[in-house]
PDB file with SEQRES, HELIX, SHEET and CRYST1 records, atoms N, CA, C and O in Angstrom:
SEQRES   1 A   64  MET LYS PRO LYS LEU GLU TYR ASP ALA ALA ALA ASP ALA          
SEQRES   2 A   64  ALA TYR ILE ARG PHE SER THR GLU PRO VAL LEU GLU THR          
SEQRES   3 A   64  GLU GLU ALA SER LYS GLY ILE MET LEU ASP TYR ASP ARG          
SEQRES   4 A   64  ASP GLY ARG ILE VAL GLY LEU GLU VAL PRO ASN GLU SER          
SEQRES   5 A   64  THR ASN LEU PRO ALA ALA ALA LEU GLU ASP ALA ALA              
HELIX    1 AA1 GLU A   51  THR A   53  5                                   3    
HELIX    2 AA2 ALA A   57  ALA A   63  1                                   7    
SHEET    1 AA1 5 LYS A   4  ASP A   8  0                                        
SHEET    2 AA1 5 ALA A  13  ARG A  17 -1                                        
SHEET    3 AA1 5 ILE A  43  PRO A  49 -1                                        
SHEET    4 AA1 5 ILE A  33  TYR A  37 -1                                        
SHEET    5 AA1 5 GLU A  25  SER A  30 -1                                        
CRYST1    1.000    1.000    1.000  90.00  90.00  90.00 P 1           1          
ATOM      1  N   MET A   1     -10.191  10.610 -20.313  1.00  0.00           N  
ATOM      2  CA  MET A   1     -10.059  10.026 -18.996  1.00  0.00           C  
ATOM      3  C   MET A   1     -10.712  10.938 -17.970  1.00  0.00           C  
ATOM      4  O   MET A   1     -10.550  12.157 -18.016  1.00  0.00           O  
ATOM      5  N   LYS A   2     -11.434  10.353 -17.065  1.00  0.00           N  
ATOM      6  CA  LYS A   2     -12.021  11.097 -15.955  1.00  0.00           C  
ATOM      7  C   LYS A   2     -10.901  11.410 -14.951  1.00  0.00           C  
ATOM      8  O   LYS A   2     -10.105  10.523 -14.646  1.00  0.00           O  
ATOM      9  N   PRO A   3     -10.815  12.636 -14.431  1.00  0.00           N  
ATOM     10  CA  PRO A   3      -9.762  12.953 -13.464  1.00  0.00           C  
ATOM     11  C   PRO A   3      -9.803  11.989 -12.274  1.00  0.00           C  
ATOM     12  O   PRO A   3     -10.873  11.593 -11.812  1.00  0.00           O  
ATOM     13  N   LYS A   4      -8.611  11.623 -11.793  1.00  0.00           N  
ATOM     14  CA  LYS A   4      -8.497  10.681 -10.685  1.00  0.00           C  
ATOM     15  C   LYS A   4      -7.687  11.315  -9.567  1.00  0.00           C  
ATOM     16  O   LYS A   4      -6.596  11.837  -9.798  1.00  0.00           O  
ATOM     17  N   LEU A   5      -8.224  11.269  -8.356  1.00  0.00           N  
ATOM     18  CA  LEU A   5      -7.542  11.812  -7.186  1.00  0.00           C  
ATOM     19  C   LEU A   5      -6.776  10.694  -6.490  1.00  0.00           C  
ATOM     20  O   LEU A   5      -7.337   9.645  -6.175  1.00  0.00           O  
ATOM     21  N   GLU A   6      -5.490  10.928  -6.255  1.00  0.00           N  
ATOM     22  CA  GLU A   6      -4.645   9.992  -5.515  1.00  0.00           C  
ATOM     23  C   GLU A   6      -4.106  10.745  -4.300  1.00  0.00           C  
ATOM     24  O   GLU A   6      -3.881  11.953  -4.358  1.00  0.00           O  
ATOM     25  N   TYR A   7      -3.902  10.015  -3.197  1.00  0.00           N  
ATOM     26  CA  TYR A   7      -3.387  10.654  -1.987  1.00  0.00           C  
ATOM     27  C   TYR A   7      -2.271   9.812  -1.397  1.00  0.00           C  
ATOM     28  O   TYR A   7      -2.424   8.604  -1.216  1.00  0.00           O  
ATOM     29  N   ASP A   8      -1.150  10.449  -1.096  1.00  0.00           N  
ATOM     30  CA  ASP A   8      -0.011   9.800  -0.454  1.00  0.00           C  
ATOM     31  C   ASP A   8       0.048  10.309   0.983  1.00  0.00           C  
ATOM     32  O   ASP A   8       0.491  11.429   1.237  1.00  0.00           O  
ATOM     33  N   ALA A   9      -0.403   9.475   1.920  1.00  0.00           N  
ATOM     34  CA  ALA A   9      -0.472   9.890   3.320  1.00  0.00           C  
ATOM     35  C   ALA A   9       0.910  10.182   3.897  1.00  0.00           C  
ATOM     36  O   ALA A   9       1.063  11.107   4.695  1.00  0.00           O  
ATOM     37  N   ALA A  10       1.913   9.406   3.503  1.00  0.00           N  
ATOM     38  CA  ALA A  10       3.265   9.618   4.027  1.00  0.00           C  
ATOM     39  C   ALA A  10       3.806  10.991   3.636  1.00  0.00           C  
ATOM     40  O   ALA A  10       4.492  11.638   4.426  1.00  0.00           O  
ATOM     41  N   ALA A  11       3.503  11.429   2.430  1.00  0.00           N  
ATOM     42  CA  ALA A  11       3.962  12.737   1.950  1.00  0.00           C  
ATOM     43  C   ALA A  11       2.923  13.830   2.198  1.00  0.00           C  
ATOM     44  O   ALA A  11       3.208  15.013   2.011  1.00  0.00           O  
ATOM     45  N   ASP A  12       1.715  13.433   2.620  1.00  0.00           N  
ATOM     46  CA  ASP A  12       0.577  14.349   2.782  1.00  0.00           C  
ATOM     47  C   ASP A  12       0.397  15.196   1.524  1.00  0.00           C  
ATOM     48  O   ASP A  12       0.286  16.421   1.584  1.00  0.00           O  
ATOM     49  N   ALA A  13       0.371  14.510   0.391  1.00  0.00           N  
ATOM     50  CA  ALA A  13       0.229  15.192  -0.896  1.00  0.00           C  
ATOM     51  C   ALA A  13      -0.870  14.529  -1.717  1.00  0.00           C  
ATOM     52  O   ALA A  13      -1.015  13.307  -1.723  1.00  0.00           O  
ATOM     53  N   ALA A  14      -1.629  15.352  -2.399  1.00  0.00           N  
ATOM     54  CA  ALA A  14      -2.662  14.854  -3.306  1.00  0.00           C  
ATOM     55  C   ALA A  14      -2.167  15.025  -4.734  1.00  0.00           C  
ATOM     56  O   ALA A  14      -1.437  15.965  -5.048  1.00  0.00           O  
ATOM     57  N   TYR A  15      -2.577  14.098  -5.591  1.00  0.00           N  
ATOM     58  CA  TYR A  15      -2.230  14.178  -7.005  1.00  0.00           C  
ATOM     59  C   TYR A  15      -3.507  13.974  -7.798  1.00  0.00           C  
ATOM     60  O   TYR A  15      -4.203  12.974  -7.621  1.00  0.00           O  
ATOM     61  N   ILE A  16      -3.811  14.906  -8.658  1.00  0.00           N  
ATOM     62  CA  ILE A  16      -4.973  14.788  -9.535  1.00  0.00           C  
ATOM     63  C   ILE A  16      -4.448  14.498 -10.928  1.00  0.00           C  
ATOM     64  O   ILE A  16      -3.755  15.318 -11.530  1.00  0.00           O  
ATOM     65  N   ARG A  17      -4.787  13.319 -11.432  1.00  0.00           N  
ATOM     66  CA  ARG A  17      -4.328  12.881 -12.756  1.00  0.00           C  
ATOM     67  C   ARG A  17      -5.445  13.153 -13.759  1.00  0.00           C  
ATOM     68  O   ARG A  17      -6.590  12.747 -13.562  1.00  0.00           O  
ATOM     69  N   PHE A  18      -5.089  13.847 -14.837  1.00  0.00           N  
ATOM     70  CA  PHE A  18      -6.040  14.208 -15.884  1.00  0.00           C  
ATOM     71  C   PHE A  18      -5.892  13.366 -17.139  1.00  0.00           C  
ATOM     72  O   PHE A  18      -6.779  13.357 -17.992  1.00  0.00           O  
ATOM     73  N   SER A  19      -4.773  12.657 -17.256  1.00  0.00           N  
ATOM     74  CA  SER A  19      -4.453  11.926 -18.479  1.00  0.00           C  
ATOM     75  C   SER A  19      -3.597  10.711 -18.145  1.00  0.00           C  
ATOM     76  O   SER A  19      -2.923  10.679 -17.115  1.00  0.00           O  
ATOM     77  N   THR A  20      -3.628   9.719 -19.019  1.00  0.00           N  
ATOM     78  CA  THR A  20      -2.768   8.544 -18.848  1.00  0.00           C  
ATOM     79  C   THR A  20      -1.440   8.712 -19.589  1.00  0.00           C  
ATOM     80  O   THR A  20      -0.594   7.819 -19.559  1.00  0.00           O  
ATOM     81  N   GLU A  21      -1.259   9.848 -20.251  1.00  0.00           N  
ATOM     82  CA  GLU A  21      -0.017  10.106 -20.986  1.00  0.00           C  
ATOM     83  C   GLU A  21       1.168  10.169 -20.017  1.00  0.00           C  
ATOM     84  O   GLU A  21       1.010  10.604 -18.876  1.00  0.00           O  
ATOM     85  N   PRO A  22       2.347   9.741 -20.462  1.00  0.00           N  
ATOM     86  CA  PRO A  22       3.534   9.839 -19.607  1.00  0.00           C  
ATOM     87  C   PRO A  22       3.935  11.296 -19.372  1.00  0.00           C  
ATOM     88  O   PRO A  22       3.728  12.161 -20.223  1.00  0.00           O  
ATOM     89  N   VAL A  23       4.504  11.538 -18.212  1.00  0.00           N  
ATOM     90  CA  VAL A  23       4.967  12.881 -17.850  1.00  0.00           C  
ATOM     91  C   VAL A  23       6.330  13.122 -18.487  1.00  0.00           C  
ATOM     92  O   VAL A  23       7.249  12.317 -18.339  1.00  0.00           O  
ATOM     93  N   LEU A  24       6.446  14.241 -19.196  1.00  0.00           N  
ATOM     94  CA  LEU A  24       7.714  14.613 -19.816  1.00  0.00           C  
ATOM     95  C   LEU A  24       8.419  15.704 -19.016  1.00  0.00           C  
ATOM     96  O   LEU A  24       9.647  15.734 -18.932  1.00  0.00           O  
ATOM     97  N   GLU A  25       7.627  16.594 -18.432  1.00  0.00           N  
ATOM     98  CA  GLU A  25       8.195  17.758 -17.754  1.00  0.00           C  
ATOM     99  C   GLU A  25       7.331  18.122 -16.557  1.00  0.00           C  
ATOM    100  O   GLU A  25       6.110  17.963 -16.588  1.00  0.00           O  
ATOM    101  N   THR A  26       7.974  18.614 -15.501  1.00  0.00           N  
ATOM    102  CA  THR A  26       7.275  19.076 -14.302  1.00  0.00           C  
ATOM    103  C   THR A  26       7.755  20.482 -13.987  1.00  0.00           C  
ATOM    104  O   THR A  26       8.945  20.783 -14.087  1.00  0.00           O  
ATOM    105  N   GLU A  27       6.808  21.345 -13.603  1.00  0.00           N  
ATOM    106  CA  GLU A  27       7.200  22.695 -13.186  1.00  0.00           C  
ATOM    107  C   GLU A  27       6.390  23.112 -11.974  1.00  0.00           C  
ATOM    108  O   GLU A  27       5.264  22.658 -11.771  1.00  0.00           O  
ATOM    109  N   GLU A  28       6.982  23.983 -11.173  1.00  0.00           N  
ATOM    110  CA  GLU A  28       6.279  24.521 -10.017  1.00  0.00           C  
ATOM    111  C   GLU A  28       5.441  25.700 -10.497  1.00  0.00           C  
ATOM    112  O   GLU A  28       5.976  26.725 -10.919  1.00  0.00           O  
ATOM    113  N   ALA A  29       4.118  25.544 -10.427  1.00  0.00           N  
ATOM    114  CA  ALA A  29       3.206  26.579 -10.913  1.00  0.00           C  
ATOM    115  C   ALA A  29       3.075  27.713  -9.905  1.00  0.00           C  
ATOM    116  O   ALA A  29       2.981  28.879 -10.288  1.00  0.00           O  
ATOM    117  N   SER A  30       3.068  27.379  -8.634  1.00  0.00           N  
ATOM    118  CA  SER A  30       3.085  28.350  -7.551  1.00  0.00           C  
ATOM    119  C   SER A  30       3.670  27.632  -6.344  1.00  0.00           C  
ATOM    120  O   SER A  30       4.000  26.450  -6.439  1.00  0.00           O  
ATOM    121  N   LYS A  31       3.803  28.296  -5.245  1.00  0.00           N  
ATOM    122  CA  LYS A  31       4.508  27.721  -4.096  1.00  0.00           C  
ATOM    123  C   LYS A  31       3.986  26.317  -3.758  1.00  0.00           C  
ATOM    124  O   LYS A  31       2.885  26.159  -3.232  1.00  0.00           O  
ATOM    125  N   GLY A  32       4.800  25.309  -4.070  1.00  0.00           N  
ATOM    126  CA  GLY A  32       4.472  23.934  -3.740  1.00  0.00           C  
ATOM    127  C   GLY A  32       3.546  23.224  -4.704  1.00  0.00           C  
ATOM    128  O   GLY A  32       3.412  22.003  -4.623  1.00  0.00           O  
ATOM    129  N   ILE A  33       2.908  23.931  -5.603  1.00  0.00           N  
ATOM    130  CA  ILE A  33       1.978  23.326  -6.559  1.00  0.00           C  
ATOM    131  C   ILE A  33       2.765  22.924  -7.804  1.00  0.00           C  
ATOM    132  O   ILE A  33       3.342  23.771  -8.486  1.00  0.00           O  
ATOM    133  N   MET A  34       2.781  21.632  -8.089  1.00  0.00           N  
ATOM    134  CA  MET A  34       3.542  21.110  -9.220  1.00  0.00           C  
ATOM    135  C   MET A  34       2.602  20.668 -10.337  1.00  0.00           C  
ATOM    136  O   MET A  34       1.605  19.988 -10.091  1.00  0.00           O  
ATOM    137  N   LEU A  35       2.927  21.057 -11.559  1.00  0.00           N  
ATOM    138  CA  LEU A  35       2.173  20.639 -12.739  1.00  0.00           C  
ATOM    139  C   LEU A  35       3.038  19.713 -13.577  1.00  0.00           C  
ATOM    140  O   LEU A  35       4.208  19.997 -13.830  1.00  0.00           O  
ATOM    141  N   ASP A  36       2.452  18.604 -14.006  1.00  0.00           N  
ATOM    142  CA  ASP A  36       3.130  17.662 -14.895  1.00  0.00           C  
ATOM    143  C   ASP A  36       2.562  17.818 -16.296  1.00  0.00           C  
ATOM    144  O   ASP A  36       1.350  17.939 -16.473  1.00  0.00           O  
ATOM    145  N   TYR A  37       3.449  17.815 -17.298  1.00  0.00           N  
ATOM    146  CA  TYR A  37       3.051  18.001 -18.694  1.00  0.00           C  
ATOM    147  C   TYR A  37       3.462  16.800 -19.541  1.00  0.00           C  
ATOM    148  O   TYR A  37       4.452  16.129 -19.250  1.00  0.00           O  
ATOM    149  N   ASP A  38       2.685  16.539 -20.594  1.00  0.00           N  
ATOM    150  CA  ASP A  38       3.055  15.492 -21.548  1.00  0.00           C  
ATOM    151  C   ASP A  38       3.917  16.102 -22.652  1.00  0.00           C  
ATOM    152  O   ASP A  38       4.257  17.283 -22.589  1.00  0.00           O  
ATOM    153  N   ARG A  39       4.269  15.312 -23.653  1.00  0.00           N  
ATOM    154  CA  ARG A  39       5.171  15.780 -24.718  1.00  0.00           C  
ATOM    155  C   ARG A  39       4.565  16.881 -25.574  1.00  0.00           C  
ATOM    156  O   ARG A  39       5.290  17.607 -26.254  1.00  0.00           O  
ATOM    157  N   ASP A  40       3.222  17.016 -25.547  1.00  0.00           N  
ATOM    158  CA  ASP A  40       2.555  18.067 -26.314  1.00  0.00           C  
ATOM    159  C   ASP A  40       2.271  19.312 -25.482  1.00  0.00           C  
ATOM    160  O   ASP A  40       1.612  20.239 -25.954  1.00  0.00           O  
ATOM    161  N   GLY A  41       2.766  19.335 -24.241  1.00  0.00           N  
ATOM    162  CA  GLY A  41       2.571  20.499 -23.388  1.00  0.00           C  
ATOM    163  C   GLY A  41       1.234  20.538 -22.675  1.00  0.00           C  
ATOM    164  O   GLY A  41       0.878  21.553 -22.076  1.00  0.00           O  
ATOM    165  N   ARG A  42       0.489  19.441 -22.734  1.00  0.00           N  
ATOM    166  CA  ARG A  42      -0.801  19.381 -22.029  1.00  0.00           C  
ATOM    167  C   ARG A  42      -0.578  18.921 -20.592  1.00  0.00           C  
ATOM    168  O   ARG A  42       0.321  18.127 -20.317  1.00  0.00           O  
ATOM    169  N   ILE A  43      -1.399  19.426 -19.685  1.00  0.00           N  
ATOM    170  CA  ILE A  43      -1.281  19.056 -18.278  1.00  0.00           C  
ATOM    171  C   ILE A  43      -1.749  17.616 -18.088  1.00  0.00           C  
ATOM    172  O   ILE A  43      -2.859  17.249 -18.473  1.00  0.00           O  
ATOM    173  N   VAL A  44      -0.875  16.811 -17.486  1.00  0.00           N  
ATOM    174  CA  VAL A  44      -1.164  15.408 -17.188  1.00  0.00           C  
ATOM    175  C   VAL A  44      -1.668  15.278 -15.757  1.00  0.00           C  
ATOM    176  O   VAL A  44      -2.564  14.482 -15.475  1.00  0.00           O  
ATOM    177  N   GLY A  45      -1.081  16.074 -14.849  1.00  0.00           N  
ATOM    178  CA  GLY A  45      -1.463  15.975 -13.449  1.00  0.00           C  
ATOM    179  C   GLY A  45      -1.038  17.187 -12.652  1.00  0.00           C  
ATOM    180  O   GLY A  45      -0.260  18.025 -13.108  1.00  0.00           O  
ATOM    181  N   LEU A  46      -1.576  17.253 -11.445  1.00  0.00           N  
ATOM    182  CA  LEU A  46      -1.359  18.371 -10.537  1.00  0.00           C  
ATOM    183  C   LEU A  46      -1.085  17.805  -9.151  1.00  0.00           C  
ATOM    184  O   LEU A  46      -1.888  17.029  -8.633  1.00  0.00           O  
ATOM    185  N   GLU A  47       0.037  18.182  -8.542  1.00  0.00           N  
ATOM    186  CA  GLU A  47       0.363  17.727  -7.186  1.00  0.00           C  
ATOM    187  C   GLU A  47       0.230  18.883  -6.218  1.00  0.00           C  
ATOM    188  O   GLU A  47       0.735  19.979  -6.463  1.00  0.00           O  
ATOM    189  N   VAL A  48      -0.465  18.624  -5.101  1.00  0.00           N  
ATOM    190  CA  VAL A  48      -0.686  19.649  -4.088  1.00  0.00           C  
ATOM    191  C   VAL A  48      -0.226  19.106  -2.737  1.00  0.00           C  
ATOM    192  O   VAL A  48      -0.740  18.084  -2.281  1.00  0.00           O  
ATOM    193  N   PRO A  49       0.734  19.772  -2.088  1.00  0.00           N  
ATOM    194  CA  PRO A  49       1.215  19.311  -0.782  1.00  0.00           C  
ATOM    195  C   PRO A  49       0.270  19.719   0.352  1.00  0.00           C  
ATOM    196  O   PRO A  49      -0.614  20.555   0.168  1.00  0.00           O  
ATOM    197  N   ASN A  50       0.471  19.118   1.521  1.00  0.00           N  
ATOM    198  CA  ASN A  50      -0.281  19.458   2.742  1.00  0.00           C  
ATOM    199  C   ASN A  50      -1.788  19.350   2.554  1.00  0.00           C  
ATOM    200  O   ASN A  50      -2.541  20.204   3.021  1.00  0.00           O  
ATOM    201  N   GLU A  51      -2.215  18.314   1.881  1.00  0.00           N  
ATOM    202  CA  GLU A  51      -3.630  18.193   1.547  1.00  0.00           C  
ATOM    203  C   GLU A  51      -4.527  17.840   2.713  1.00  0.00           C  
ATOM    204  O   GLU A  51      -5.733  18.076   2.638  1.00  0.00           O  
ATOM    205  N   SER A  52      -3.998  17.290   3.778  1.00  0.00           N  
ATOM    206  CA  SER A  52      -4.865  16.947   4.903  1.00  0.00           C  
ATOM    207  C   SER A  52      -5.497  18.197   5.506  1.00  0.00           C  
ATOM    208  O   SER A  52      -6.504  18.103   6.208  1.00  0.00           O  
ATOM    209  N   THR A  53      -4.916  19.367   5.237  1.00  0.00           N  
ATOM    210  CA  THR A  53      -5.491  20.613   5.739  1.00  0.00           C  
ATOM    211  C   THR A  53      -6.412  21.278   4.721  1.00  0.00           C  
ATOM    212  O   THR A  53      -7.095  22.248   5.051  1.00  0.00           O  
ATOM    213  N   ASN A  54      -6.443  20.768   3.480  1.00  0.00           N  
ATOM    214  CA  ASN A  54      -7.226  21.408   2.425  1.00  0.00           C  
ATOM    215  C   ASN A  54      -8.414  20.599   1.926  1.00  0.00           C  
ATOM    216  O   ASN A  54      -9.405  21.174   1.477  1.00  0.00           O  
ATOM    217  N   LEU A  55      -8.332  19.278   1.997  1.00  0.00           N  
ATOM    218  CA  LEU A  55      -9.405  18.429   1.485  1.00  0.00           C  
ATOM    219  C   LEU A  55     -10.145  17.752   2.626  1.00  0.00           C  
ATOM    220  O   LEU A  55      -9.554  17.479   3.671  1.00  0.00           O  
ATOM    221  N   PRO A  56     -11.437  17.476   2.440  1.00  0.00           N  
ATOM    222  CA  PRO A  56     -12.188  16.744   3.465  1.00  0.00           C  
ATOM    223  C   PRO A  56     -11.593  15.348   3.669  1.00  0.00           C  
ATOM    224  O   PRO A  56     -11.121  14.728   2.716  1.00  0.00           O  
ATOM    225  N   ALA A  57     -11.617  14.861   4.894  1.00  0.00           N  
ATOM    226  CA  ALA A  57     -11.053  13.545   5.217  1.00  0.00           C  
ATOM    227  C   ALA A  57     -11.660  12.445   4.356  1.00  0.00           C  
ATOM    228  O   ALA A  57     -10.949  11.525   3.952  1.00  0.00           O  
ATOM    229  N   ALA A  58     -12.950  12.517   4.067  1.00  0.00           N  
ATOM    230  CA  ALA A  58     -13.613  11.485   3.259  1.00  0.00           C  
ATOM    231  C   ALA A  58     -13.008  11.412   1.859  1.00  0.00           C  
ATOM    232  O   ALA A  58     -12.856  10.319   1.314  1.00  0.00           O  
ATOM    233  N   ALA A  59     -12.667  12.537   1.279  1.00  0.00           N  
ATOM    234  CA  ALA A  59     -12.070  12.550  -0.062  1.00  0.00           C  
ATOM    235  C   ALA A  59     -10.697  11.892  -0.037  1.00  0.00           C  
ATOM    236  O   ALA A  59     -10.340  11.156  -0.957  1.00  0.00           O  
ATOM    237  N   LEU A  60      -9.935  12.155   1.007  1.00  0.00           N  
ATOM    238  CA  LEU A  60      -8.602  11.569   1.114  1.00  0.00           C  
ATOM    239  C   LEU A  60      -8.673  10.064   1.353  1.00  0.00           C  
ATOM    240  O   LEU A  60      -7.858   9.312   0.817  1.00  0.00           O  
ATOM    241  N   GLU A  61      -9.640   9.621   2.152  1.00  0.00           N  
ATOM    242  CA  GLU A  61      -9.807   8.185   2.398  1.00  0.00           C  
ATOM    243  C   GLU A  61     -10.152   7.459   1.109  1.00  0.00           C  
ATOM    244  O   GLU A  61      -9.622   6.380   0.845  1.00  0.00           O  
ATOM    245  N   ASP A  62     -11.032   8.037   0.306  1.00  0.00           N  
ATOM    246  CA  ASP A  62     -11.422   7.426  -0.965  1.00  0.00           C  
ATOM    247  C   ASP A  62     -10.247   7.360  -1.933  1.00  0.00           C  
ATOM    248  O   ASP A  62     -10.160   6.437  -2.743  1.00  0.00           O  
ATOM    249  N   ALA A  63      -9.345   8.329  -1.855  1.00  0.00           N  
ATOM    250  CA  ALA A  63      -8.232   8.412  -2.800  1.00  0.00           C  
ATOM    251  C   ALA A  63      -7.036   7.562  -2.389  1.00  0.00           C  
ATOM    252  O   ALA A  63      -6.196   7.228  -3.225  1.00  0.00           O  
ATOM    253  N   ALA A  64      -6.953   7.214  -1.126  1.00  0.00           N  
ATOM    254  CA  ALA A  64      -5.778   6.468  -0.629  1.00  0.00           C  
ATOM    255  C   ALA A  64      -5.704   5.072  -1.200  1.00  0.00           C  
ATOM    256  O   ALA A  64      -4.781   4.323  -0.882  1.00  0.00           O  
TER     257      ALA A  64                                                      
END                                                                             
């Protein structure tokens, strides 16, 4: 699967999905950065808060 960027404007959070596998476990990798794992321990997705300050507006518009 090609990585897919999703953006939740209400939460101001971006989510990058790397796999279509269901999420089994989530852990905080660093302050506010959440990693989702599948049953085999592979990363399914990455959530990053406060993305309006980190990503270009065009990227967020495309992902919304």
